[in-house]
Structure formats: structure tokens, C-alpha cells
N, C-alpha and C positions, 0 to 999 in steps of 0.2 A: 687159784691161790686165795685163801681167806685172809682178809685183813680187817682189823678193828681200829678205827681212828678214835683216839681217846684224848680227853682233856679233863682237868680237875680245877676246882677252885679251893682255896685254902684260907686258914685264919691268919696266915703270915707267910714269911719267906723261908723259915728254917725249921724243919722237924726236930732238929737237935735241941731247939729251944722250946719244945713242947707244942709247936703249931700242928694243926690237924687238917685233914681233908674234910671239906664240908659239901662238896658237890662232885659227882662223877658223871661224865657224859661219854657215851660210846656209840659209834655208828659203824655198821657192818658193810664191808665191801667184799664181794665174791667174784673172782675173775674180772676185776676192774669194773664191776657194776654195783651200784648201791642197791642193797636188798630191801631196804625199808625197815629192817630189824635194828633195834637200838636198845641200849641199857642206860637208864638214867635214875639218879637218886640224889636227894639232899640228905645231909647227915648232921646230927647233933654232935658238936665237938666237945661239949662239956667244958668250955673255956671261952674267954672273951675273944673278940675278933679285933685285930689291929686296925687302927684308923685308916692306914694306907691301903690295906686289903679291902676294907669296906668301901672305899672310894672306887675301887676297881670293879667289884662284882655286886655291891649293894645288898649282900645277904646279911641280915641282922641276926643277932642272938635270939631275939623274940620270934622271928620267922622260923628259926631252926629248932626251937625249944621242944616241939612235939615230933621231930623227925627221928628216925632210927639211928642207932649207933653203928659204927662200921662193922662190928662183929655180927650184927643182925642181917646184913646184906652181903657179907663176905662170900658165902657159898654161891649165891646167885651170880655175883660179879665174876668170880673166878671161873665159873661154869661158862659164862658168856665169852670170856676172852681166851679160854684154854685152847692151845694149839694154833692160835692165829698169830699173824705178825702185827704188832701194835705200831701204828703210825702216830707219832706224838711230836708236836712242835716244841723244841727245847726239852727233849726226853729226860735228861738227868733230873730236872726239877720234879716232874710228875712221878717218875719211877722212884725217886728217892722218898717222896711222901708216901706212896703206896706201899713200898717196902717197910717203911716205918710203921704204918698201920698194921700190916701183916705181922710184924714182929711183936707188936703190942698185944695181939690176940693169941700169940703163940701158935699161929697157924702152921699146918704141915708145909705150906708154901711160904718160905721166908723171903724169896726173891722172885719178882715178876719174871726176870730173865730165865728162870728155870722152867717156866710154864709157857712162855711166848718168846718169839723173836721181837726185837725192838728196832724200828727204823726212825731215826731222828730227822724229821722233815726240815728242821732249821739247818742242820748240817748239809742236807741235800740242796737246799736253796742257796746256801753260801757257796757250794761247789759250782752251781749253775750261774750264780750272779755275784761273783766276788767283788768286794768293795762297795756293794749296794746295800740299802736297807732291806732286810728280809723278815721283818715282823709280819704277822698274819695280815694286818691291815695293808701293809706295803705290797704283799704278794697278791692280795685281792685286787688292788689297783693295777698291778702289773699284768695280771691275767684276766682282768675283766670279770671277776667274780663279785656278785652283789653281796655287800655286807651292810646294807643300809639299816638293817634291824639291829645292828650291833652297837647300841648305845652304851651298854655296860657289858662286861665280860660275863658269859654264862657257859658252863661246861658243855652242855648239849649243843647249844647254838654254835659255839666255837668249833666243836667237833664236826658239825655238819658243814660249816664253812671250810674248815681245813680239808675235809674229804673232797669237796669240789676243787679246791686249790691243788691238792695233791694229784688228783686225776688229770687236771689240765697240765700241771707242771711236768708230769711224767708221760704225757701222751705223745711227745715228739712234734707237736704241732706249733708250739709257741715260737720256735725259732723262725718258722716260715712266716708266721703272722708278724713278728717283729721286723723281719726283713722286708715285707711288703709295705710296712708303714714308713720305712726310711725313704725320704724323698730323693729324687735324682740329684738335686742341688747339694743336699747334705752328703750324699755319697761322693760327689766330686770334691767337696771340701775335705772330707776324711782322707781320700786318696792323695790329695795335694799335700796334706800335712805328712802323710806317711812317706812320700817320695821327695820331700823337700831336702835337697842336698846342702842347703845353706844353713841348716839348723846347727847350732853349736853342740858340742859334746855334752852329754848329760853327766853332771858331777856325781861321783859315787863316794858316799861317805860311809866308811866302815865303822862298825861298832868297836869301842875300846874294850880291852880285856875285862875291866871291872863291870862294864855294861853286859857283856856276854855272861859273866858269872852271875850277875843279878838276874838275868833272863832265865838261866838254868835253874836257879833257886826257886824262882816263881813257878816255873813249869813243874818242878818237883812238888811244890806245895799243892798245886792244882791236882796232880796225880794222886797225892795222898788223901785229898779231900773228896775226890770224885770216885764213885764206885766203878765207873767205866774207864778210869785212868785219864791221862792227858793225851789228846789227839796229836798235838805237836811233837811230843816225845816219841810217839809211835811212828810218826812220819820220819823223824830224824833217824830213828833206829833202822827203819826199812830202807832209807836212802844211804 
């Protein structure tokens, strides 16, 4: 199975406000092995970069001034990812920006999802580690992946790090490693808490009708704003 781990850097947070992609980094995995093939480019966005975004990635307008526009690298980029499953951390963000770029060039491909499968590694991490921090840095720490070179975000560097994290996270070995790290004493404490019959009953506070209505309205807003819909609405429908 061919997969491409992908990351982007952008001028801001919202393509609907005219923000653009300024860096694309892709790393290829074939049958769960890094092939050494990658796609990487910087892009001239023809607009200013938000101060908040600049603090994250450090890519200045001056640095990007002589870089190609998206339409100039579009064919090579699409050729690299075609037919692969894209692995992206917080996929709606990157896919939304890339789709916006494709629509701006009037490409024959208007939606990345029509060319590739998309796996959101953030959703995968949340399923495996509910209630915990699942940022890329947090996952590096959890799985022992070296990210010491990550002083600033960079699309290719982050794609390389995410590839390592994804391979470890889906290897089936992490649960064994975490189990071995649990001390005998901590195991005893955990079991004692689990079997303590003197614990009081846990209070259950149910949501009021207006709170449930507000919750549903918010889920509907998310579904309308996201190309992939709202995960919670899909889960409620399936259940």
C-alpha cells in the first residue's frame, strides 16, 4: 500500500479569507517502509503573511518572492500523490487549503479526495489516546520520536516526523512498551482504586434541553463549514 505523509505551511488560518499555501512537504511510504522519495516546494503566495503564521514557520515574504506559484508546481505535485493514501495530521486544514489552491487554478482536479484517500492521523491518535494531548510534539514524546530539530514548523520536516510517528503508532508495539514501563507499585495502586468498594457513587449530571439544542446547533454549524462533515453527527447517526 502506497501512502504519502503530507504537511503544508500557509500564510494564515483560513483560505476563505484569501490565505494561501506557501510550503508543501510530502514523504512516501510503501508497504510501511520509507522509500526515500519526497516532494517539497516553497511557493510565492502573492500576499502578505499573517504575523501569527510567521511566528510558527518563519517563512517571510522576502524569502518566498522568487519561488514558483502553485499553478507552476501543480502537475508535479498531483503526479506525486496520485493514487496514494494521504496521511495528514488535522487533515481538514491542509486538504481545505490544497482544494482552494486547485480551484483557483481551475484544475481538472478540484478535490484532493477524488485523487487520493485521506487518513487523518490526529483522529487516529485521539481514538488511541482519548483525553490526552495529541499534537505532533506530544506524540513524538509519547512514542520516543526525535523532534529536536523542530525549532520552527516546516512542511517537509513535519512530514518526516509525522511519518515516523505514524509508523510507530500503527505498529502495534506501543501498547507493549507502555505496559512494560508501568511499575509493579503503580499497577497495585491502579487495581486498588478499581476494586475499592468504599468509593461513593459518581454523580451523573445530565444536560438540560437547551444545552442539548445548543450542542446540536453547533454540530450542524461544524458540518456545514467542513467538507468532510461533522464526525460526532456521523457517530450519532450510526448509533
